[in-house]
C-alpha positions, 0 to 999 in steps of 0.5 A: 474446543466444543464450537470447532465443528460449528466453525469448521461448517461456517468457514466452508462458506466463507469466500475464499475459504472454500478453497480450503481442504478439511485439514487447513480448515481445522488449522484455520478454525483451531486459531480463531479468537471469538470476540463479542462487539457491541454496537458503535465498539471499535474493532480496528483503529487506523495507525494501530498494528493488526494481527488477525484476520476478521470474520463477520460471524453475525452482525454488521461492521462499517469500514471508514477512512481517515476522513471518516467517509464510509468505505464499505459495510460488512455483514456475515461471512465477510472478512476484513483486515487482510490489507493490513496483514498482506502488506504488513503495515498498521490498519489503514481503515477504521473498523466499527460495529454498526450493530451487535456483532460476533467476530472471529479473529483467525490469527495472522500466523495461521492466515500467512502459513495457509496463504503460503501453502494453498495457491487458490486461497492466496489468489483469492485474498490477493483479488480481494485485496484488489477490490478493497484497494479499488474502494479507496478514494485514492484508488487511481495510483493502484488501479491497473485493470479498473481503467478498462471497459468492462466489455473487454473482460467478456471471454466468450458469448453468453451461455444460457438456458431456458427458464423451463429447464429442470436442475439436471439440464442446468447442471449437465450444460454447466459441465458441457460449457465448463462455466461456474454459472449459468444465466437463465433466460425468458424469451431472450431476456435475462430472468436469473442465474444460478452458480456452482455454489447454488447447486452445492447449497440449495440443491445438494446440501438440501437433497433437492431432486435433479428434476427440481424446476431451475425458478426453485434454486436460481436468484431471480433478476440478477444485477447487470451492467453495461459494458461500457462501464469501467472495470472498477465499477464491475468490481465495486458492484460484485463486491458491495452485493457479494456476487461473483459473477456479473451479467454484461449488457450492450444497449440492454442486450445480453452480450456475456458475463463476467466473474472475479476470475476474469480479472485475472487475465489483466492483473497478473500485471497488477502491482499486487501480483508482484507484491505476491511474487516477491513474497514467494521467492527464497533467494536474493537473486530471485527477489531481484529477477522479480523487481525487473517488472517495476519499471513497467509497472511504474510506467503503468501507474504514470499512465493510469494518472497516478500523481506523485503522492500516490506513485511514491507510496506505490513505489515504496510498497514495493520497496518495503516488500522487498526488504522484508522478504530479503530480511526473511532470506537472511534469517533463513540463511542465518538462523534465528536472530540473537536478539530482538531487532528492528529494520528501519528506513530512512529518507524517501522510503521512510517518508513513503515519497519514493520516485523512480530514482532512488537509493537506499538509507537503512539502519538496525535498531537492536535491543539493549540485550544485544552483545558484541558478538552479536554483531557478526550475525547483523552484519551478515544479515545487513550484507544480505539485505543492502547487496539484495536492494542494490541488485534489485535497483535501489543502489547504495547509499552514497554516504554510507548511511546503511545497516552495513555500516557498523555505526548504523547498526547499534542497540537502542540505548546507543541510538538514543545517545546519538539522538541526544547528541545531535539535539543538544550539541548540534554541528554541521555533520550531526545536522545532516545525520538528523535530517536523515534519521528523523524520517526513520520507519520500521520496515521489519521486526520489533517496531516497538523499539522504533517507538521508544526511541521515537517517544525519546527524540520527541520530547528532546527536539521540541524543546530545544530552540537552538537545535531547530534554529540550526536546522532551519539555517541548515535547510537553506542549503536547498534553494529554489533555482530562481534568479533575479527577475524570477529566471530559472538558474540552470546546470551550466555544464556536464551531462545536465547542462540547461537543466534543473534538479527538481529533487535537490532544488524543488522537492527537498526544500519543502520536505526541510521545511516540513520536517523542522515545522513538524518537530517544532510543533512536537510531531514526528509524523513521517510524511511531508503532507502529513507534517504540514498537516500537523504543524498548522493544526498545532499553529506551527504555520499557517493554514495558508502556507501549509496548503501553498506548500502542499500545492507547490509539492504536488505540482513539482512532483507531477513534473517529475513524474511525467518527466521519469515516466517519459525516460522509462518509456524510452528505455532510459534511466530515470533522473530528476534533471528537467530541462525547462525549454521542454515545457509550455509557457504556462507550465514554465510560469506555474513552476516558477510561482511553485519556486516563488512559494518555496522562497517565501515559505523558507523566509517565514522559516527563518523569521520563526527562529529570528534568522532573517 
């Protein structure tokens, strides 16, 4: 490959890749596929699988979210696609060439291998992932350090040198002070900055003399930020301007400088570091030890004003990571799987709506090539994962809906028969299973098996009105706890006396309505909010009803977030039982209104299927 030397040289200047040695750079270069994109051409689309790290070689690329809002504009040397690679999830942003562009596609397997073997490379991309998440409109759920004032990250007094100095003076001072950047001042005011990268690229690479004036190589008039700005503003400013060092001022006076590495002092308690730590574990016990940090991180997210939706996605992201790592550990212990398989999550994990208290609902979907003899392997795998999840705090499913149950460890053909029976010959137990399994989401393995199953479900469920009607009738099991005159109906005895179950009587009725309305619309969306949106778009439910249910869901979820956060802070296990007496009169009134909306929507659902 004649381009290899040129590609290696280019990679040396790509942020993050400068941590690699020659052999690692060559490995990365050999895995690269080169692609040319015309202006306006899509590179990645939201929801599609991504198997590469993408680097802009020339041109410009724009990232947009699912509301078509611009998230970032990328130019030469910028990387994208790593969030979906690192989270093993579909692309969450739409990337499009905004001018004719040349893009290097680094193989995902190579990217993962180098991350495992090079800590500096891995750390750089963890921080880059933090930066990228901070650009997202819903970043408060993962902000961690982002809410801190940037002045708190300044670790020392400013290190500077006067403008009349030469390069040798600057380099010597940087070595003596052990800093990676030097501020250049003129009469006490910042007028430039020189970094160690500047010295490599602008001095050494060009063969400039040590006596060269610093003004010849410095970056003049660097961007500064006031110390009372929030750290996420500093992160955004550094990323958008492609800089790694940012002078900090107080009322215009220089007080120091922050670099991306300074964020590390607080980011060690960031959720992304737990994700990375879990990914490094080689035993189930190691994963369980890493997960002991999760309750503290949940509290941190709650104190960062994460709402119910964001917290649900955060907890589910951790659960998905734990599950995948346990599966990798099982494969290492048991050897390669005898056939293709997909590990599937259902219930709240499947919907990405887990709370601080969640059990496990999962299954194994095997290739049709699986034989009876293969079951011993997958039974052993399921034991490793189910036991590991329980050790991590995700308790065994009370109904035994887990991959360790042979019934839920079957080939694709058997799963298709299961769903066909549930839909065409519905009875009480079948409806219960349908409720759980319609939330299925692929976590690991051959996800095309899951896609094939979903396609067959979508067609048969939409055209079977009887099945949907019985689902609607069964959904009335979950009733909002309101009696006559809009009074709360509370638990009458036991340890939860005088409380109401926010999950069973508040959240689950909305989940059921959204699932049935979505199925009736021929949609197999996963999250409750997306199901309501899809049903409204298809005309299966009114826009007003969908919006009101979403508002009710968000209000009840927020009460549960605050309730469980208080329990975790006091060292108690979280639950879903809230005492209305602990709420203010206004909040109690709003909760009654939310429950009333659920009741109205349940009546509309019964009318839809002529069951009123």
